[in-house]
C-alpha positions in Angstrom: 10.9 -2.3 24.1 13.8 0.2 23.6 16.4 -2.8 23.2 17.6 -2.5 19.2 18.1 -5.8 19.3 14.4 -6.9 20.2 13.0 -4.2 17.7 15.8 -5.8 15.1 14.2 -10.0 15.9 10.7 -8.4 15.7 11.4 -6.8 12.1 12.8 -9.8 10.8 10.2 -12.3 12.0 7.7 -9.8 10.0 9.7 -9.4 7.0 10.0 -13.1 7.4 8.1 -15.2 9.5 7.3 -17.3 10.7 11.0 -18.7 11.6 12.6 -21.5 13.8 14.9 -19.8 16.5 18.1 -21.4 13.7 16.9 -19.1 10.8 16.5 -16.1 12.7 20.1 -16.5 14.5 21.0 -16.6 10.3 19.0 -14.0 9.7 19.5 -11.9 12.8 23.7 -12.5 12.9 23.7 -13.4 15.8 24.3 -16.8 18.0 21.9 -19.2 18.6 22.0 -18.7 22.5 21.6 -15.0 22.0 18.4 -15.9 19.7 17.4 -18.0 22.4 17.7 -15.4 25.3 16.0 -12.7 23.4 13.7 -14.7 22.0 12.0 -15.6 25.6 12.2 -12.3 26.3 10.3 -11.3 23.6 7.5 -14.0 24.1 7.5 -13.2 28.1 7.1 -9.3 26.7 3.8 -10.8 24.7 5.3 -9.8 21.4 6.2 -12.9 20.0 4.2 -16.8 20.3 5.8 -19.7 19.6 3.6 -22.8 16.8 4.3 -25.7 15.6 5.1 -25.8 11.6 2.4 -27.2 9.4 4.2 -29.9 8.1 5.9 -31.6 10.6 8.7 -34.0 9.9 8.5 -37.3 9.8 10.7 -38.0 12.5 11.3 -36.2 15.2 9.7 -32.9 17.2 7.6 -30.6 15.1 9.7 -27.9 14.4 9.1 -24.7 16.3 8.2 -21.3 14.7 8.1 -17.9 16.4 5.5 -15.7 14.9 4.4 -12.4 15.9 1.6 -12.3 18.8 -1.4 -10.3 17.3 -2.6 -9.4 20.7 0.6 -7.4 21.4 -0.4 -4.3 19.1 -3.2 -3.0 17.5 -3.5 0.2 14.8 -5.6 2.0 13.1 -5.3 2.9 9.4 -6.7 6.6 7.9 -7.4 6.2 3.9 -7.9 10.3 3.4 -7.3 9.0 -0.7 -11.2 10.0 -1.4 -14.4 10.6 0.2 -15.5 9.3 2.9 -12.6 8.8 4.9 -12.1 4.9 4.9 -10.2 3.6 8.7 -9.3 0.0 9.7 -8.3 -1.4 12.9 -5.8 -4.3 12.4 -3.7 -6.4 14.4 0.2 -7.1 15.2 0.0 -9.6 12.4 -2.7 -7.4 9.9 -5.3 -9.1 10.1 -8.1 -6.5 9.8 -10.5 -6.7 12.7 -12.7 -3.8 12.0 -13.2 -1.0 9.5 -15.1 2.3 9.2 -16.0 5.1 6.9 -16.7 8.8 8.0 -17.5 12.0 6.5 -14.5 14.7 6.6 -15.7 16.3 10.1 -17.9 18.9 9.4 -18.5 18.0 5.5 -17.6 21.6 4.1 -13.8 21.1 5.6 -12.5 19.1 2.7 -8.9 19.4 2.6 -9.2 20.6 6.3 -6.3 18.7 8.3 -7.9 19.5 11.7 -11.4 18.0 10.4 -9.7 15.2 9.3 -7.7 14.6 13.2 -11.4 14.9 13.9 -12.7 12.5 12.0 -9.9 10.0 13.1 -10.5 11.0 17.0 -14.0 10.4 17.1 -13.6 7.1 14.9 -11.1 5.4 17.2 -13.9 4.5 20.2 -15.5 2.4 17.5 -13.2 0.6 16.5 -11.5 -0.4 19.2 -14.8 -1.0 20.8 -16.1 -3.3 18.0 -13.4 -5.2 18.7 -13.1 -5.3 22.4 -9.8 -4.1 22.0 -8.6 -1.5 25.1 -7.3 1.7 24.0 -3.7 1.3 26.1 -3.5 -1.1 23.3 -3.7 0.7 20.4 0.2 1.4 19.1 -0.2 3.7 16.1 -2.1 5.8 13.6 -1.2 5.7 9.7 -2.9 7.8 7.1 -2.4 7.0 3.5 -3.3 10.5 1.0 -2.4 11.2 -2.0 0.6 13.2 -2.5 4.5 13.8 -1.4 5.2 12.8 1.8 8.8 13.2 3.8 11.0 11.0 4.7 9.8 11.4 8.3 6.1 10.4 7.0 5.2 13.4 9.4 4.3 15.9 6.8 2.6 16.4 3.6 5.0 18.2 1.0 1.8 18.2 -1.5 -1.1 17.1 -2.0 -2.9 18.5 -4.9 -6.3 16.6 -4.5 -6.2 17.9 -1.0 -4.3 21.5 -1.6 -1.8 21.2 0.6 1.4 22.6 0.9 4.4 21.7 3.3 1.7 20.8 6.1 2.3 19.2 9.5 -0.9 16.2 9.5 0.2 13.6 11.6 1.1 16.4 14.6 -2.2 17.0 14.2 -3.8 13.9 14.0 -1.3 12.9 17.1 -2.2 16.0 19.0 -6.0 15.4 18.0 -5.9 11.4 19.1 -2.9 11.1 21.0 -1.7 8.3 20.0 1.9 8.3 17.9 0.8 8.6 13.8 2.8 8.5 10.7 1.7 9.8 7.1 2.5 8.1 3.8 1.8 8.2 0.0 -1.2 6.3 -1.1 0.3 4.0 -3.3 3.8 3.8 -1.0 1.3 2.7 1.9 -0.1 -0.6 -0.6 3.3 -1.6 -1.1 4.3 -1.4 2.5 0.8 -3.7 3.3 1.6 -5.9 0.6 5.3 -6.5 2.1 4.8 -6.8 5.8 1.6 -9.0 5.3 0.5 -10.0 1.8 1.3 -10.5 -1.6 4.8 -9.5 -1.8 6.1 -10.7 1.4 8.1 -13.6 -0.7 10.0 -10.4 -2.4 12.8 -8.2 -1.8 12.6 -5.8 -5.2 8.9 -5.2 -6.4 6.8 -2.4 -7.9 3.0 -2.0 -6.8 0.6 0.0 -9.6 -2.6 1.3 -7.9 -5.6 1.3 -10.9 -8.2 3.3 -9.9 -9.6 7.0 -10.1 -5.8 7.4 -10.4 -2.8 5.7 -11.2 -0.3 4.5 -8.3 3.2 3.0 -8.3 5.5 2.7 -5.7 9.0 0.8 -5.8 10.5 -1.6 -2.8 13.8 -2.2 -3.9 16.2 -4.8 -1.8 13.7 -5.1 1.3 13.7 -1.0 1.4 11.0 1.3 0.1 12.8 3.2 -2.4 10.8 6.9 -1.4 13.4 8.9 -4.1 15.2 11.8 -3.3 11.9 14.7 -2.4 9.8 11.6 -1.9 8.4 11.4 -5.4 9.4 8.0 -6.8 6.8 6.1 -8.2 4.7 8.8 -9.8 4.4 7.4 -12.9 0.5 8.9 -13.4 2.3 11.9 -14.5 4.9 10.6 -16.7 4.2 12.0 -19.9 2.8 9.4 -22.2 1.4 11.1 -24.9 3.6 14.2 -25.7 1.5 17.5 -26.5 -1.9 15.0 -25.0 -4.2 16.2 -22.8 -4.0 18.5 -20.1 -3.1 17.2 -16.5 -4.4 18.9 -13.4 -0.7 18.6 -12.7 0.0 21.4 -15.2 1.5 19.1 -18.3 0.0 17.8 -21.1 -0.1 14.3 -22.0 0.4 12.5 -18.5 -0.7 8.5 -18.2 -3.7 9.9 -15.8 -5.1 11.3 -18.8 -5.5 8.5 -20.8 -5.8 5.7 -18.5 -7.3 5.5 -15.4 -11.3 4.9 -15.1 -11.7 9.2 -15.0 -9.8 8.8 -18.3 -11.3 6.3 -19.6 -15.3 7.3 -18.8 -14.3 11.1 -19.5 -13.7 9.3 -23.4 -16.9 7.5 -23.4 -18.4 10.6 -22.9 -17.0 12.3 -25.5 -17.7 10.1 -28.5 -21.1 9.7 -26.6 -21.3 6.6 -25.9 -23.6 4.9 -23.2 -21.4 4.2 -20.7 -21.7 5.1 -17.0 -18.8 2.9 -15.6 -15.7 0.6 -16.5 -17.7 -2.5 -17.1 -19.9 -0.8 -19.0 -17.5 0.5 -21.6 -16.1 -3.3 -21.6 -19.6 -4.8 -22.3 -19.9 -2.3 -25.9 -16.3 -3.3 -26.6 -17.4 -7.2 -26.3 -20.1 -5.9 -28.3 -18.1 -5.1 -31.2 -18.1 -1.3 -30.6 -14.7 0.6 -32.3 -15.0 3.7 -30.0 -15.5 1.7 -26.8 -12.7 -1.0 -28.0 -10.2 1.9 -29.5 -10.9 3.6 -25.6 -9.1 0.3 -24.2 -6.7 -0.2 -26.7 -5.6 3.4 -25.8 -6.1 3.0 -22.0 -4.5 -0.1 -21.8 -1.6 0.0 -24.1 -0.3 3.6 -22.0 -0.4 2.1 -18.5 1.4 -1.2 -20.2 3.9 1.3 -21.7 4.2 3.0 -18.1 4.5 -0.5 -16.4 7.3 -1.5 -19.1 9.2 1.7 -18.2 8.8 0.7 -14.4 10.6 -2.9 -15.3 13.1 -1.7 -17.6 14.4 1.1 -15.0 14.2 -1.0 -12.0 14.6 -5.0 -12.8 12.1 -5.9 -10.3 11.1 -9.5 -8.9 7.6 -9.1 -9.4 4.9 -6.1 -10.1 1.5 -6.0 -8.5 -0.7 -4.7 -10.1 -4.2 -3.5 -7.9 -7.2 -3.5 -9.8 -9.3 -0.8 -7.0 -13.2 -2.0 -7.5 -13.0 -3.8 -10.7 -12.2 -1.0 -12.6 -10.2 -3.1 -15.2 -11.8 -5.5 -17.9 -10.3 -8.5 -19.5 -9.6 -6.4 -22.4 -8.2 -4.1 -20.7 -6.2 -6.5 -19.0 -5.0 -8.4 -21.9 -4.2 -5.0 -23.8 -2.2 -4.0 -20.3 -0.4 -7.3 -20.5 0.4 -7.1 -24.2 2.1 -3.9 -23.8 4.1 -4.6 -21.1 5.2 -7.9 -23.2 6.4 -6.4 -26.3 8.0 -3.2 -24.6 10.6 -5.0 -21.8 13.4 -6.6 -22.9 12.9 -10.6 -23.3 15.1 -11.2 -20.8 13.9 -8.9 -18.0 10.2 -9.5 -19.4 10.6 -13.5 -18.3 12.0 -13.0 -14.6 9.7 -10.8 -13.8 6.2 -12.0 -12.6 3.0 -9.7 -13.0 0.4 -10.5 -10.9 -2.9 -8.6 -11.1 -5.3 -8.8 -7.9 -8.7 -7.3 -7.6 -8.8 -5.3 -3.9 -12.0 -3.0 -2.3 -11.1 1.1 -1.4 -9.7 -0.2 2.4 -6.6 -0.8 0.5 -5.2 2.2 1.5 -6.3 1.8 4.7 -4.9 -1.2 5.7 -1.6 -0.1 3.7 -1.6 3.2 6.3 -2.2 0.9 9.5 1.0 -1.2 7.8 2.4 1.4 7.8 2.2 2.6 11.8 2.8 -1.2 12.5 6.2 -1.0 10.2 7.2 2.2 12.2 6.4 0.9 15.5 8.9 -1.7 14.9 11.8 0.1 13.5 11.5 2.9 15.9 14.1 2.3 18.5 16.4 1.4 15.7 15.9 4.6 14.5 16.6 6.2 18.1 
């Protein structure tokens, strides 16, 4: 499907659909006759399908909408944010059809691109076979990692977690699997997944913040992922939040990552001798009136809220989605975070920005990675 007009229509349906032909003509800036011809070809190609509107008009024929045909293509997303590797198989509409976890292959090769490529390669037959999908319908693979990725989404510029510096990881995976492969920072992958298939579909300027063992952030500005000059936009985890504070793995001191995420909260709890192995247990101690637990959660939630307030002040987003990975946030932490955001944002911006907390499993990074492959499949002809 090399026709750029067809790709543009597909991307419009992916971004805004399902759409009527009239709506598609307005978005694409084409005549209704041109849209009719192109949509007919896309239906014949199997990329689009017709569906009736959910609420048909009271009189006349029901409106016919165009949407992506979920069976047109399938994508695998792999998260190498942490061990084990998590992989999902999605259809063209982003529905997850299968999920698999696997250790690094072999297990002593953490951070070895060849080992990760082997893990992904060996998992493909299991994912496709479990869903009954033929191998030729696999259109792309996305890989999410913690670190900086170049604009072409084929090289990892730097990942402290994996020990990588300027590695052509996509090419390594593509050689092992024979499938087009693309990389993305974990937070950017989550944002893309939410933009294409999730809670941010109705927003063009928004931010996602992922909260777990570390903190990630990504920005969409006017419908486009904002990566920054060197691919490092959104690195709020390494914004200095407490000048002269604790040393961070990045080499600086007082970063948000030393105060707010799950690991930092638990480290503070251990340092104070609290009997808490999870953030939920810290929350429980706070609910019982333990002053140390309350202070830890106020410090962490206040730091995260302040960082998010800075994001809102700088970018003025319509929407901020705060993703709680595997229940790392408790009620006190959320309340303090929300209060810190409101206290540090201009009232006008606070009133115009929707903030939502959302619980997700660790598979969200893999689903986001699959959306990166789907997005590149939709836009590849335009880039070529």
